[in-house]
C-alpha positions, 0 to 999 in steps of 0.5 A: 144418872150415875156416871159409868165407872172406868174399868180397871182390869188387873192383868199384871203380876207374875204368872209363876203359879201357872207354870208351865203355862204362859200368860193366863190372860192370853189363854184361849178358850175357844177362838179368842184369848180370855182377855178379849172375851172378858172385854167383849162382855164388859163392853156389852155392859157399857164399860168401854173405857178401860185401863189394863194393868200388864206386866213387862213381858205381856204388855205387847200381847195384851195391847194387841189383844185389847186393840182387836176388840171393837168399841173399847178404848183401852189404855195399857199400863205396866206394873214393873214388879209384882208388888200386889194389887195396891201397886197395880192400881197406883200404876193404873191411876196414871191413866185416870185424869180426874176423879171418877168412879172405877170398877176394879176386876181381875182378868182371870175371874170368870163369872156369870154376866149377871154379877156385873150387871147387879153391881152396876145396877146397885151403883146406878141406884146410889152412886155415893156408895162403893159396892163389893161382890160377895160370893155366897159359899157354905163350905170354907174357902181360904180367901177374904170374908166380908163383915156385913151388917144387917143393912148390907153395909160392909164394915171389914174384910177378914183374910183367911179366918178359918172355917170356925171364925168366918164372919159371914158366908160371903167371900170377897170377889175382886169386883169392886165399884168404887165411887171415888178413884181419888179417895181410893188411890190416896188411901192406897198411897197412905198404906204404902207409906207405912212400914208394914211388910205385907202386900195387902195394901189395897185391902188395908186401904179399903178397910180404912175407907169403910170407916169413913164411907159406905161400902155395900155388898152385892151377893152373888150365887152363880159359878166363880172360876178363878184362874190361879193354878194350871188345873184351873184351866179345866174349870174355865174350859168346863164353864165355857163349854157349858155355854155351847148350844146345839151343834155348830159346824163350820161350812168348810169342815168335813164330817165323815158319814160314819163319824158321830157328833153327840150333844153340844159341839162346835166344829171350826173352819176346815176341821176334819172328823174322819170315819169312825171318830166321835166327838161327844159334847160339850166339846170344841174342835178348833179350826183345821184340827183333825180328829182321826179314824176311831178317835174319841174327843169328849168333854174337851177343848181341842184348839186349832191345827191339832192332830188327834190321831187314830184311836186317840182318846181326849177326855175332859182335857184342854189341848192348845194349838198345834198339838199332835197325838197318836194312839194315846190317852189324854185324860183330865190334862192341860196341853200348851201349844206344840206338844207332841204326844207320841203313840202309846202315851198316857196321862194317868189321872187317878191315884191308887188310893183314889184320893185327891190329886196334889201338885207341887207349885213353887215347892209347895204341895197343893191339893188341886181339889180334883180326884181325877187330874192328869198332866200339865205339859208346857209348850214345845214338849216332846214325849216319845212313844209309851211315855206315862205321866203320873197324876198331877205331874207338870212337864216344862217347856221344850222338855224331851222325854225318852221312850218308855219313861214313867214321869213321877215328878215335875220336869223343869223347862228344857230338860231331857229325861229318859230311862237307861236300859240294858239290852241282853241278847242271848244267842241260840 
């Protein structure tokens, strides 16, 4: 029987593309951080020995999260600088005492469990080969495409070939079972010894190894959600909500007789759903959260200790802990913890031309792929009464937005934004 691979979870690098949100591996989708949820799944597959690559800022939190998962022996190593996946794997190599198979994954790739089971089953059947998950996709995706022979052997990876030049319909997912960690790390080190400025050392190392050993594709047809940009939080939220079954209401929760629960809904400990309120599934209401009179939460995840005040609507949105909302509209949006969204505030989610909503990331306008997308609001932001955010706007941490302001562009961390007005008083 083949030796169970050592799991390497890549959770380092920089999360700058996720601004104004913080460390993506620690975002909660339900009651626990994404990293913990992923670790529990891997443990179910028998992958209990883990090396996690963190960055210096997240090391402590990632270590604590990993220690909270029973039955998992996790070692956390630090990638000092975001130098790419190859460097991250070399950092992980210090935690591997001998040559053994390794399973390389990224913490932010959320897929069906069956993909992992299929990869591990293929490796168990023939441990001499290396296996890569190939995501079957008919429309073009700007990623790496696998060059695959008729017998399923992979002979190369082509990065972003363009729709007309795809060598196959199989996109490379970072779910790779390598038969030999020593050969892998040696090949990566060799690539770092070359004078090539790009940071694709890992991909180049695999391309070299494919000429010397057998790499095989394991096709995958299920959903794949990668948490790379802030709006992807909504995709993973929807994936998580799709797994809810029935209505699960904690014993300590209060549901008023005139409140309505529809569809698949989870209500946490100590939560209160007041008269006239409606929670329409799939939806998740966290511990000690209040859904006030005549409020509506639908297709959303509202985490712990939040106040969804009187007549507030939260639709298709992710709201983190300790957010306060009153008589407002939160539409297709993502809120970090401790956001105050005052009475009359609205996140506009639809362009006048009904076109795809763009968003600026590190100075580049990107297509979010969403025709409805509201705002992303950072931790501790305070939006005063009657503030409106335009589609795709991001508001940084600790930002203060004055009353009646229309926010048309991103606001950096810590700024104050307000509208100057002149009050004219005419005496009778």
